[in-house]
C-alpha positions as CSV (number, residue, x, y, z in Angstrom):
1,M,-50.0,50.1,-13.9
2,V,-50.3,51.8,-10.5
3,V,-48.3,50.2,-7.7
4,D,-49.5,51.6,-4.6
5,G,-47.1,50.9,-2.3
6,W,-48.0,49.3,1.1
7,F,-51.5,49.0,3.0
8,G,-52.0,52.0,4.9
9,E,-49.2,54.1,3.2
10,I,-49.0,56.4,1.3
11,P,-46.0,56.6,-1.5
12,V,-44.3,60.2,-1.5
13,W,-43.4,58.9,-5.4
14,P,-45.2,56.6,-7.0
15,H,-44.1,53.1,-9.1
16,S,-45.8,52.1,-12.6
17,Y,-45.3,50.0,-15.2
18,W,-47.0,49.4,-18.7
19,Q,-48.9,46.4,-19.1
20,N,-48.4,47.2,-22.8
21,P,-45.0,49.0,-23.2
22,P,-44.9,51.0,-26.0
23,I,-43.3,50.3,-29.2
24,P,-39.0,51.2,-28.9
25,T,-37.7,54.3,-30.7
26,A,-35.3,53.3,-33.5
27,E,-32.0,53.0,-31.9
28,P,-28.7,55.6,-33.8
29,Q,-26.5,54.2,-35.7
30,G,-22.7,55.2,-35.8
31,G,-22.2,55.1,-32.3
32,L,-20.9,52.6,-29.6
33,T,-23.3,49.6,-28.6
34,I,-23.3,50.0,-24.8
35,L,-25.0,47.4,-22.7
36,V,-26.5,47.4,-19.2
37,L,-26.0,44.1,-17.7
38,G,-28.1,44.4,-14.1
39,S,-30.8,43.2,-12.0
40,S,-34.4,45.3,-10.8
41,V,-32.7,48.4,-9.9
42,A,-31.4,48.7,-13.7
43,V,-34.5,47.2,-15.0
44,G,-36.3,50.9,-13.2
45,S,-37.8,48.4,-10.6
46,G,-39.8,51.8,-8.1
47,A,-39.9,54.1,-10.2
48,W,-42.8,55.6,-12.5
49,L,-42.7,53.4,-16.0
50,L,-39.7,51.8,-14.7
51,R,-38.0,55.7,-15.7
52,G,-35.1,54.3,-13.6
53,W,-30.9,55.1,-13.8
54,A,-30.3,52.9,-16.5
55,T,-33.5,54.5,-18.7
56,Q,-32.5,57.8,-18.4
57,L,-28.5,57.1,-18.9
58,G,-30.0,55.7,-22.6
59,E,-31.6,58.9,-23.2
60,Q,-28.6,61.0,-22.8
61,L,-26.0,58.8,-24.6
62,R,-28.3,58.9,-27.5
63,Q,-29.5,62.6,-27.4
64,R,-25.8,63.7,-26.6
65,F,-23.5,61.1,-28.5
66,G,-25.7,59.0,-30.8
67,H,-24.4,55.8,-28.7
68,R,-27.0,52.5,-29.1
69,V,-27.9,51.5,-24.8
70,I,-29.5,48.2,-24.7
71,N,-30.6,47.0,-21.3
72,Q,-30.7,43.9,-20.9
73,S,-31.1,43.3,-17.0
74,Q,-33.1,40.9,-15.1
75,L,-35.6,40.3,-12.2
76,G,-33.3,39.0,-9.3
77,A,-30.2,38.7,-11.5
78,S,-27.3,37.6,-9.1
79,V,-23.6,36.9,-10.3
80,A,-24.3,33.5,-11.0
81,T,-27.6,34.2,-12.9
82,T,-25.6,36.6,-15.0
83,H,-22.3,34.4,-15.8
84,A,-24.9,31.3,-16.5
85,Q,-27.0,33.8,-19.5
86,F,-23.7,36.3,-20.0
87,G,-23.5,34.4,-24.0
88,E,-27.3,34.8,-24.5
89,L,-27.6,38.0,-23.2
90,V,-24.3,40.4,-24.2
91,E,-22.3,38.1,-26.7
92,P,-24.8,38.5,-29.8
93,H,-24.6,42.3,-29.7
94,Q,-20.9,43.0,-29.6
95,P,-21.2,45.9,-26.8
96,D,-18.6,48.3,-27.2
97,I,-19.4,48.7,-23.6
98,V,-21.0,46.5,-20.7
99,I,-22.4,48.4,-17.8
100,V,-22.2,45.6,-15.1
101,A,-24.9,46.9,-12.1
102,L,-25.4,44.3,-9.8
103,S,-26.3,44.0,-6.0
104,L,-24.9,42.2,-3.0
105,A,-29.0,42.0,-1.6
106,N,-29.8,39.4,-4.3
107,E,-26.3,37.4,-3.4
108,G,-28.5,37.2,0.1
109,L,-25.9,39.8,2.4
110,P,-29.2,40.9,4.6
111,Q,-29.9,37.5,5.6
112,A,-25.8,37.0,6.6
113,T,-24.4,36.4,9.6
114,G,-20.5,35.6,10.9
115,T,-18.4,34.1,8.2
116,Q,-21.2,33.4,5.8
117,Q,-20.6,37.0,5.0
118,A,-17.7,37.3,4.3
119,R,-18.3,34.4,2.4
120,I,-21.0,35.8,0.1
121,Q,-18.8,39.1,-0.5
122,R,-15.8,37.2,-1.5
123,Q,-17.8,35.7,-4.6
124,F,-19.8,38.6,-5.3
125,E,-16.2,40.0,-6.0
126,S,-14.8,37.4,-7.3
127,G,-17.9,36.9,-10.0
128,L,-17.3,40.2,-11.2
129,L,-14.2,40.3,-11.8
130,H,-14.7,37.6,-14.2
131,L,-17.6,39.1,-16.0
132,I,-14.7,41.9,-16.1
133,E,-12.3,39.1,-17.6
134,R,-15.6,38.1,-19.7
135,I,-16.4,41.0,-21.3
136,H,-13.0,42.2,-22.1
137,A,-12.3,39.2,-23.5
138,L,-15.4,40.6,-26.4
139,G,-13.4,43.3,-26.8
140,A,-15.0,45.7,-25.2
141,L,-15.0,48.0,-21.7
142,A,-16.2,46.8,-18.3
143,I,-17.8,49.7,-16.1
144,V,-19.2,48.9,-12.8
145,G,-21.5,50.3,-10.7
146,G,-21.7,50.5,-7.5
147,L,-23.1,49.1,-4.3
148,Y,-26.3,50.7,-3.4
149,P,-28.7,50.8,0.3
150,H,-31.0,48.3,1.3
151,Q,-33.3,48.7,4.5
152,D,-32.6,45.5,5.8
153,Y,-28.9,45.7,6.5
154,S,-27.0,45.9,9.6
155,P,-23.8,47.9,10.8
156,V,-21.9,45.3,10.3
157,H,-23.7,44.8,6.8
158,Y,-22.5,48.1,5.8
159,G,-19.3,47.7,6.9
160,G,-18.8,44.6,4.5
161,L,-21.3,46.6,2.1
162,R,-18.1,49.6,2.2
163,H,-15.4,47.4,2.3
164,T,-16.4,45.2,-0.8
165,Q,-17.2,48.7,-2.6
166,A,-13.7,50.2,-1.8
167,R,-12.1,47.2,-3.0
168,M,-14.3,47.7,-6.4
169,N,-12.9,51.1,-6.4
170,S,-9.2,49.5,-6.8
171,W,-10.2,47.5,-9.6
172,G,-8.7,49.8,-12.3
173,I,-11.4,50.6,-14.1
174,P,-14.6,53.2,-14.0
175,V,-16.9,52.5,-11.0
176,M,-20.2,54.4,-10.5
177,D,-20.4,55.6,-7.1
178,W,-24.2,55.6,-5.9
179,L,-23.6,55.0,-2.3
180,S,-23.0,58.8,-1.4
181,A,-25.4,60.0,-3.6
182,V,-28.7,57.7,-1.7
183,D,-26.6,56.6,1.5
184,D,-27.9,57.2,4.6
185,G,-24.8,56.9,6.1
186,H,-26.0,53.6,8.1
187,G,-26.5,51.3,4.8
188,H,-30.1,52.3,4.5
189,W,-31.7,54.9,1.5
190,Q,-32.3,58.6,2.4
191,A,-35.1,59.7,3.5
192,G,-37.4,59.9,0.9
193,L,-35.7,57.5,-1.7
194,A,-36.8,54.2,-1.1
195,W,-39.6,52.3,-3.1
196,D,-39.2,49.7,-1.0
197,A,-36.1,48.1,1.0
198,G,-34.7,46.7,-1.8
199,H,-34.9,49.5,-5.0
200,P,-35.0,53.1,-5.3
201,N,-38.7,55.3,-5.8
202,S,-37.9,57.9,-9.2
203,K,-36.1,60.3,-6.9
204,G,-33.3,58.3,-5.8
205,H,-33.3,56.8,-9.4
206,Q,-32.9,60.0,-10.3
207,R,-30.0,60.8,-7.9
208,M,-28.0,57.2,-9.3
209,F,-28.1,58.7,-12.8
210,E,-26.9,61.9,-11.9
211,K,-23.8,60.9,-10.1
212,I,-22.8,59.0,-13.7
213,D,-19.8,60.5,-15.5
214,L,-21.0,60.6,-18.9
215,S,-18.1,61.8,-20.2
216,L,-17.0,57.9,-19.7
217,F,-19.3,57.6,-22.5
218,A,-17.1,61.1,-25.1
219,C,-15.6,58.5,-27.3
220,Q,-16.6,58.3,-30.2
221,D,-13.8,55.7,-32.0
222,K,-14.3,52.4,-31.0
223,S,-9.9,51.6,-31.9
224,A,-9.4,54.5,-28.8
225,L,-11.3,52.4,-26.9
226,Q,-9.0,49.5,-27.4
227,A,-6.0,52.0,-26.9
228,T,-6.8,52.0,-23.4
229,R,-6.7,47.7,-22.8
230,Q,-3.6,46.9,-24.7
231,G,-1.4,44.8,-22.6
232,S,2.2,45.8,-21.9
233,I,5.7,44.3,-21.2
234,P,6.5,45.9,-17.4
235,I,9.7,43.9,-17.5
236,Q,11.7,43.0,-20.0
237,D,14.9,41.4,-18.0
238,P,18.6,41.7,-20.6
239,G,18.9,37.8,-19.6
240,G,15.2,36.8,-20.7
241,L,13.2,37.3,-18.2
242,Q,10.1,38.8,-19.2
243,I,6.7,39.5,-17.3
244,S,3.6,41.3,-18.6
245,R,0.1,41.9,-17.9
246,S,-3.7,41.7,-19.4
247,A,-6.0,43.1,-17.9
248,Y,-5.9,41.8,-14.3
249,T,-3.4,38.6,-14.4
250,L,0.1,38.6,-15.3
251,Q,2.3,36.6,-17.6
252,L,6.0,35.6,-17.1
253,H,8.2,33.8,-19.2
254,N,11.9,32.8,-18.1
255,P,13.2,30.9,-21.4
256,S,17.0,31.2,-20.0
257,Q,19.0,28.6,-18.2
258,Y,19.2,31.0,-14.9
259,T,17.0,30.9,-11.7
260,Y,15.1,34.4,-10.8
261,G,14.5,35.5,-8.0
262,L,11.7,38.0,-7.3
263,C,11.5,40.0,-3.9
264,P,10.5,43.0,-3.2
265,D,14.1,44.8,-3.1
266,W,13.9,45.0,-7.2
267,A,13.3,48.1,-7.6
268,D,11.9,48.4,-11.0
269,L,9.4,45.9,-11.3
270,Q,8.1,47.2,-8.3
271,T,8.0,50.2,-10.2
272,A,6.6,48.7,-13.5
273,V,3.9,46.4,-11.5
274,H,2.5,49.7,-9.2
275,A,1.8,51.5,-12.6
276,H,-0.6,49.2,-13.7
277,P,-3.5,50.6,-12.0
278,T,-5.8,47.0,-12.7
279,L,-3.8,44.6,-10.8
280,L,-5.3,44.3,-8.1
281,P,-3.9,44.1,-4.4
282,G,-4.2,40.1,-3.1
283,L,-2.8,36.8,-3.8
284,Y,-2.3,35.5,-7.6
285,V,-2.3,32.3,-7.7
286,S,-0.8,29.8,-11.1
287,P,-0.8,26.0,-11.9
288,T,3.0,26.0,-12.4
289,L,4.5,29.0,-10.6
290,P,5.3,30.0,-7.2
291,T,2.4,32.5,-5.8
292,L,2.7,35.9,-5.5
293,A,0.7,38.4,-4.1
294,L,0.8,42.1,-3.7
295,S,-0.3,44.8,-1.1
296,E,-3.3,47.2,-0.3
297,Q,-0.6,50.1,-2.5
298,R,0.1,47.6,-5.2
299,R,3.5,46.0,-3.8
300,L,5.1,42.7,-4.1
301,I,5.6,41.4,-0.8
302,T,6.7,38.1,-1.3
303,H,9.7,36.7,-2.3
304,L,9.3,34.0,-5.4
305,Q,12.2,32.2,-7.1
306,I,11.4,31.5,-11.1
307,P,13.6,28.3,-12.3
308,A,14.8,28.2,-14.9
309,Q,13.0,27.6,-18.6
310,T,9.7,28.6,-17.0
311,Q,6.4,29.8,-17.6
312,G,3.1,30.7,-16.3
313,E,0.2,32.9,-15.9
314,W,-0.9,34.4,-12.6
315,R,-4.7,35.3,-12.0
316,P,-6.4,36.7,-8.7
317,A,-7.1,34.5,-6.1
318,T,-10.6,35.8,-6.2
319,Y,-11.5,34.4,-9.3
320,L,-11.2,31.3,-7.8
321,L,-13.9,31.9,-5.7
322,H,-15.9,32.0,-8.3
323,Q,-15.0,29.6,-10.6
324,H,-14.8,26.3,-7.3
325,Q,-17.0,25.6,-4.9
326,V,-16.9,27.3,-2.0
327,L,-16.6,24.8,1.0
328,F,-14.9,27.3,3.7
329,D,-14.3,31.2,3.2
330,D,-13.6,33.3,6.3
331,G,-11.5,36.6,4.6
332,Q,-8.6,34.9,5.5
333,V,-8.6,31.2,4.7
334,G,-10.3,29.6,1.5
335,I,-10.8,26.1,0.7
336,L,-12.2,25.6,-2.5
337,K,-13.2,22.4,-4.6
338,D,-12.9,22.0,-8.4
339,T,-15.2,19.6,-10.2
340,D,-12.8,17.1,-10.6
341,G,-12.2,16.9,-7.2
342,T,-8.8,18.8,-7.0
343,L,-9.0,21.1,-3.1
344,H,-7.8,24.2,-3.5
345,L,-6.4,26.0,-0.5
346,L,-6.1,29.7,-0.1
347,N,-4.7,31.9,2.9
348,E,-4.8,36.0,2.1
349,S,-3.1,36.8,5.3
350,V,0.3,38.0,6.5
351,H,-0.4,35.3,9.3
352,P,0.5,31.5,8.5
353,Y,-2.6,28.8,9.1
354,N,-2.8,25.6,10.2
355,I,-5.7,24.0,8.5
356,H,-6.6,20.9,11.3
357,P,-9.4,18.4,13.0
358,M,-9.2,20.9,15.9
359,W,-11.0,23.7,13.5
360,R,-14.8,22.4,14.0
361,E,-15.9,24.8,11.3
362,V,-12.9,24.2,8.6
363,R,-13.1,20.4,9.4
364,L,-17.1,20.7,8.3
365,A,-16.7,21.9,5.6
366,F,-14.5,19.2,4.1
367,K,-17.4,16.9,4.6
368,G,-18.6,16.8,1.5
369,V,-15.2,16.1,-0.3
370,T,-15.1,12.7,-1.6
371,P,-12.9,10.1,1.0
372,G,-8.9,9.4,0.6
373,V,-5.7,11.0,0.4
374,Y,-4.9,14.4,-1.0
375,E,-1.4,16.1,-1.3
376,D,0.2,18.9,-3.2
377,P,1.4,16.7,-6.4
378,Q,4.3,19.7,-7.4
379,A,6.2,18.9,-3.3
380,L,4.8,14.9,-2.7
381,G,6.1,13.8,0.5
382,A,6.9,17.6,1.9
383,E,5.4,18.0,5.5
384,F,2.1,19.0,5.9
385,R,1.3,19.3,2.8
386,T,-1.2,15.7,3.2
387,A,-5.8,16.2,3.7
388,M,-6.6,13.6,5.0
389,I,-10.6,13.1,4.4
390,G,-12.9,10.5,6.2
391,P,-16.8,11.0,6.5
392,S,-16.4,13.0,9.2
393,G,-14.8,15.3,7.3
394,L,-10.7,16.4,7.5
395,E,-8.3,14.1,9.6
396,S,-5.3,15.5,9.6
397,R,-3.3,19.0,9.4
398,V,-2.3,21.2,6.7
399,K,-0.3,24.2,7.0
400,L,-0.8,27.3,5.0
401,P,1.9,29.7,5.7
402,P,1.6,33.7,5.0
403,Y,-0.1,34.5,1.5
404,S,0.1,31.0,0.3
405,Y,-1.7,29.4,-2.4
406,L,-1.6,25.1,-2.0
407,R,-3.4,23.0,-4.4
408,L,-4.7,19.4,-3.6
409,T,-4.9,16.9,-5.6
410,Y,-6.7,12.8,-4.8
411,Q,-3.6,10.8,-4.6
412,G,-5.5,7.3,-3.4
413,S,-8.4,5.7,-0.9
414,L,-7.9,6.3,2.8
415,A,-7.0,2.5,3.2
416,S,-4.1,2.9,0.8
417,R,-2.4,5.0,3.6
418,Q,-1.3,3.1,6.6
419,R,-2.3,6.0,9.6
420,I,0.2,5.7,12.5
421,G,-2.0,7.4,15.7
422,I,0.1,8.3,18.7
423,L,-0.8,7.5,21.9
424,P,1.2,9.3,25.4
425,L,1.2,6.8,27.9
426,G,3.0,9.0,30.9
427,D,5.6,9.3,32.9
428,R,5.0,13.1,32.8
429,C,4.2,15.1,29.6
430,A,7.6,15.1,27.8
431,V,6.0,13.8,24.9
432,R,3.3,15.5,24.9
433,M,5.8,19.1,24.8
434,M,7.8,17.5,21.7
435,L,4.8,16.4,19.8
436,Y,3.7,20.4,20.4
437,K,6.8,21.6,18.7
438,M,6.8,18.7,16.2
439,E,2.7,20.5,16.1
440,Y,1.6,16.7,16.2
441,D,-0.1,17.4,18.9
442,G,-3.7,17.6,19.0
443,P,-6.2,17.3,21.6
444,A,-5.4,15.9,25.0
445,F,-5.0,12.7,25.9
446,P,-5.8,10.4,29.8
447,F,-1.9,10.5,30.2
448,D,-0.6,13.9,28.9
449,L,-0.9,16.0,31.8
450,T,-0.7,13.6,34.3
451,R,2.1,12.6,36.5
452,T,2.3,7.8,36.3
453,T,5.5,6.8,38.4
454,H,4.5,3.8,38.4
455,L,3.8,1.5,34.5
456,S,1.5,-0.6,36.7
457,D,-0.7,2.0,36.9
458,V,-1.2,2.7,33.4
459,A,-1.9,-0.4,32.6
460,D,-4.0,-0.8,35.6
461,I,-6.2,2.1,34.5
462,I,-6.2,1.0,30.6
463,A,-7.2,-2.7,31.8
464,H,-10.7,-1.0,33.4
465,D,-11.4,1.5,30.9
466,F,-10.2,4.3,32.7
467,V,-13.1,3.9,35.3
468,G,-12.8,5.4,38.7
469,M,-9.3,7.6,37.3
470,W,-10.9,10.9,37.6
471,D,-13.9,9.5,40.2
472,P,-13.7,12.6,43.7
473,D,-13.8,9.6,45.8
474,S,-10.5,8.3,44.6
475,L,-9.1,11.6,44.9
476,E,-7.2,13.7,47.5
477,Y,-6.0,17.1,47.2
478,R,-2.6,17.7,48.5
479,P,-2.0,21.8,49.4
480,E,1.5,21.7,49.7
481,A,2.6,19.7,47.1
482,Y,-0.1,21.6,44.6
483,R,-1.6,18.1,43.0
484,I,-4.4,15.8,43.3
485,Y,-3.1,12.1,44.3
486,H,-5.1,8.9,43.6
487,R,-6.1,6.5,46.3
488,R,-5.8,2.9,44.7
489,W,-3.4,3.9,41.7
490,Q,-0.7,5.9,44.0
491,G,1.7,6.6,41.1
492,L,-0.9,8.5,39.6
493,S,-1.0,12.5,40.2
494,F,-3.3,15.5,38.5
495,A,-1.3,18.8,38.3
496,H,-2.9,21.9,36.3
497,E,-6.2,20.7,37.7
498,V,-6.6,23.9,40.2
499,E,-7.1,27.4,39.0
500,D,-5.8,30.2,40.3
501,D,-8.7,32.1,41.9
502,E,-10.2,28.7,43.5
503,D,-9.8,27.6,47.0
504,P,-9.0,23.8,46.6
505,S,-8.6,23.4,50.4
506,H,-12.0,24.3,51.4
507,D,-14.1,23.6,47.9
508,M,-13.3,21.2,45.4
509,T,-16.3,20.6,43.8
510,P,-15.7,22.4,40.5
511,V,-12.3,21.2,40.6
512,Y,-13.8,17.9,40.3
513,A,-16.7,18.9,37.9
514,R,-13.8,20.2,35.5
515,M,-11.9,17.1,35.6
516,Q,-15.0,14.8,35.0
517,R,-15.1,16.9,31.7
518,R,-12.1,16.8,30.6
519,Y,-11.2,13.4,31.5
520,Q,-14.0,12.0,29.7
521,A,-13.6,13.6,26.3
522,R,-9.7,12.8,26.7
523,A,-10.6,9.0,27.7
524,E,-13.3,9.4,24.8
525,R,-10.5,10.5,22.3
526,F,-8.0,7.3,23.8
527,R,-11.0,4.9,22.6
528,A,-11.5,6.5,19.5
529,M,-7.8,6.6,18.5
530,M,-7.5,3.2,19.1
531,R,-11.1,2.2,17.0
532,Q,-10.4,4.3,14.2
533,A,-6.5,4.8,13.8
534,D,-4.6,1.7,11.5
535,Q,-1.9,1.2,14.0
536,I,-1.2,2.5,17.8
537,L,2.4,4.1,18.5
538,F,2.5,3.6,22.8
539,V,5.3,6.3,24.0
540,R,6.4,6.0,27.2
541,T,9.0,8.0,29.1
542,G,10.8,6.7,32.5
543,L,12.8,4.1,33.9
544,A,10.3,0.7,33.2
545,Q,10.6,-2.7,34.3
546,R,10.1,-5.6,32.5
547,G,7.4,-7.3,34.0
548,E,5.6,-4.1,34.2
549,V,5.9,-3.6,30.1
550,E,5.1,-7.2,29.1
551,D,1.9,-6.6,31.9
552,L,1.0,-4.0,29.6
553,L,1.5,-5.0,26.7
554,H,-1.1,-8.1,27.7
555,Q,-3.7,-5.4,28.5
556,L,-2.8,-3.7,24.9
557,N,-3.1,-6.9,23.4
558,R,-7.0,-7.3,24.8
559,W,-7.6,-4.3,22.4
560,G,-6.8,-6.2,19.0
561,K,-5.5,-3.7,17.4
562,T,-1.5,-3.3,15.4
563,F,0.4,-1.3,18.0
564,R,3.6,-0.9,18.6
565,L,5.6,0.4,22.6
566,L,8.5,2.8,22.0
567,I,9.9,3.1,25.4
568,L,12.2,6.0,25.9
569,S,14.2,6.0,29.1
570,D,17.9,6.4,31.0
571,Q,18.3,2.5,30.9
572,S,19.7,-0.5,28.8
573,G,17.7,-2.0,25.9
574,A,18.7,-5.3,27.1
575,E,15.9,-5.1,29.9
576,F,13.3,-5.2,27.1
577,S,15.1,-7.7,24.9
578,G,12.8,-10.3,23.0
579,L,9.7,-8.2,23.8
580,E,7.9,-8.5,20.5
581,G,7.0,-4.3,19.5
582,V,8.7,-2.7,21.8
583,I,11.5,-0.4,20.7
584,H,13.6,1.4,23.1
585,H,16.0,4.2,23.0
586,A,18.5,5.5,25.9
587,L,17.1,9.1,26.2
588,T,16.3,11.1,29.2
589,L,14.0,13.7,28.7
590,N,12.8,15.5,31.8
591,P,10.1,18.8,30.7
592,D,11.2,20.4,34.2
593,R,14.7,21.1,31.9
594,M,12.7,21.3,28.3
595,Y,10.4,24.3,29.6
596,E,13.6,26.6,31.4
597,D,15.9,25.5,28.5
598,E,14.5,25.6,25.0
599,N,17.8,24.8,23.1
600,H,17.6,21.7,25.2
601,W,13.4,21.5,24.5
602,L,14.3,21.6,20.8
603,A,17.3,19.6,20.9
604,C,15.2,16.2,22.6
605,T,12.3,17.8,20.4
606,Q,14.8,17.3,17.0
607,R,16.2,13.5,18.7
608,F,12.1,12.3,18.7
609,R,11.7,13.8,15.5
610,E,14.7,11.3,13.9
611,I,12.9,8.3,16.3
612,L,9.3,9.0,15.1
613,N,10.5,9.1,11.3
614,S,12.7,5.8,11.8
615,L,9.3,4.1,12.7
616,G,7.3,5.8,9.7
617,V,5.4,8.1,11.6
618,T,5.5,12.0,9.5
619,S,2.7,14.2,9.4
620,R,2.2,12.4,5.8
621,T,0.8,9.2,8.4
622,L,0.0,10.3,11.2
623,F,-3.7,9.9,12.1
624,W,-5.5,13.4,14.1
625,C,-7.7,12.3,16.5
626,P,-11.0,14.2,16.3
627,P,-11.2,17.2,19.7
628,T,-14.7,15.9,20.4
629,S,-17.0,13.1,18.5
630,A,-17.3,13.5,15.1
631,G,-20.7,15.5,14.1
């Protein structure tokens, strides 16, 4: 059958295939068995009579070395489909060498945008590595077919293509270099080499075949092949510690009574690790060992403490991307879900990351996870290792240090953990500043960045559900104070609202419009916290009178929510004795001094942390309100 291409175009190199394929010639006996495992390009699509690079390679290997070549490539094959059919396509043939030749185009790269591209690349790489591991487990050697162009690749796609090719080249196994033979420098096929967008023509296949190093297949003896794959013990310390490698993994055994420190300064360890090209740069994870990271030069870059009588195995973190459902992956941070619901969080960068509800894409990535409380089983009680997941996604903050891996398991329903929301009530921004230092801060609430000298104003604003708080008819800008004052609630004023390039003395329109957007969102956030948190801790700084507090309590009780009121002021607590739910601490908090003196700011924060902890507020019980309505 001859395929003449697109209507109106005459192909330079025609494409055809047998309607009734001829009976294949008998395979030679005694040589190696080489299996090709790829997609349509490996089948020969685009070439005359499907005589593509794989067919030409098979002919040469039979003639030169007497090897038996089996092509098990499938049209449209992807990493996932190849894994699913691996047992059927590969294992029965007991190959000595397997050539894996898959395409990023079949993973969806031509259509990918934004973080989709990074996710596709990493899952492709992870899937290839896992295929290589499965091939090695059969006792065979793996050779990887390089990447090749596609006419629909954009410049961004091309950058990703070359990045993945570079990573494949670092895997310590043979990788065929096809880009240099057929790429036009922009991710597209060179002129005259393409049959269609994703396939080379006969000339393109010929170019790809010519780039294959036939000496890779010159070995006649399977035992000689196996000798190249034997594991080794790069480190065997006199004290008992042993570190060995097998393909892409590292095994550790510390049978001694001593704790070992693995660090970049251990020269013998660095030399041994660097000497093994199959060890991949990046993160290595283990369910029982601390996380290890290797630089692009295969140098240890993390400090680890290995407890006595410990053993385990490190595997490249990229393996996880293939083995688990990927919820989020941008090339730096990965969030994965196991079949049993376990969550795996990866930070493969040199920078720390906060996983929190304000990161909308991350928050929504958790929507498909069973709601509940998830924590690190190896560090229960540790700060910022609790993921609260609700119907709208993530509802807490989890910290990921540089080069880190965190495994979170389901601990119980959200109802099993009383979550406490913190709502500052003024008088200034001191509470906001301390929460920032504690990393308990989130999006702002109505009183966070205002000045409210009268607690009675706060009670009245809440009683009126914030109506009129940012009404332009009630606001007055005073240039001498560079502040906006409220005519009705005269103790209320606003700073931080006028931008440097604005002229508030003559035109407050843009300022008022911005305030409306900001404070509507902050008021809705206040209401959402009142609706969703199990308990509320209101925090007020500055002097207060008993009558004001009683009025505030009356207004807050109308919400029907369990709450406590924490007052931090330089006065006697006797003023509030007998008031149910009121806690007082004699503490002077001046945000101006805190801003000017970092040490004072930190000291105030530490005291505030101690107070919150005494009230049961930690990162494990804190309710984090999303920045906007969930969606």
